[in-house]
N, C-alpha and C positions, 0 to 999 in steps of 0.2 A: 689507728693502732699499727705501732711500727712492728718489725720483726722481734725487736727485744721484748715488747710488751706481749707478744703472742706467746714467745718462749716460756716467760714468767707466768702467763695464765697456765699453760701446760704442766709446767712443774709445780706451781702452787696451788692452782685451782681457782685463783682470784687474781685481779689486776686493778690497781687504781687508775682511773681515767679522769684526768683534770679536766674540769670544764664540761663533764658529761651531761650535767644537767644545770641550766641556768640558774644562777642565784635566787632569782625572785620564785622560779618555779619550786626549788628547794625549800625556801621559807614558806610558800603556801602549803606545802606538803607537811612540813614540821607544825605548822598553826592548826591543820585539821586533825593531826596526831594528838597534838596536846588537848585540843577539845575533845576528841573522842575517849581518851584515857580519864579525862577528869581532873588530872594533874596539873599543877601551876608551874611553868617552866622557870619561875622566879623564885619558887619557895619548894626548896629540897624536902621539907617536913611533910609535903604531900606525896611524895614518890614513895609508896608503900611497898611495892613490889619490885624484885630485881629484872623482872621480865613482863612485859604486857603484851599479850597478844592481841591484836587488832586486825579485824576481818572486814571484808566488804569496802575497802577503800578504792571506789572506781572513780572517784570525782576527777573533774579535769585536770588538776595539777598531777595527779598520779600517773594519769593517761599521757600527758605531756611529758614527764619524766622518763617514762618507759619508751618513749617513741622519740627521744632525742636524736638527731642526726648523728651526733658522736656515738651514742650506743649501737645505732643502725649500722654505722661503719664497723664498728668493733664486731658485731655480729657476722657481717659479711666477711670480716678478715678471719674469724674463727671457724667459721662453718661453710662459709662460700654464700655468695650472692644468690638470693632465690632460694635457698635451702632451709629458711627457718620462718617462723611464723610468731 
């Protein structure tokens, strides 16, 4: 994260981090989410609810997404190395 991104995060409460999660990991997460919801990503008629809460998604792709080096660098930039879990 550069200084501008840190400033944007502080001002807006979020920031977009390009490449934070490798594309394959993101695709695996999406596949698992679609399977869990029972909805078909190719058939909008199956999308019955505006929001679907999915809990307990601790499979490998989600752990990999949350532990990417890009995100760890961002956490370090925001709160300091060794100051987050």
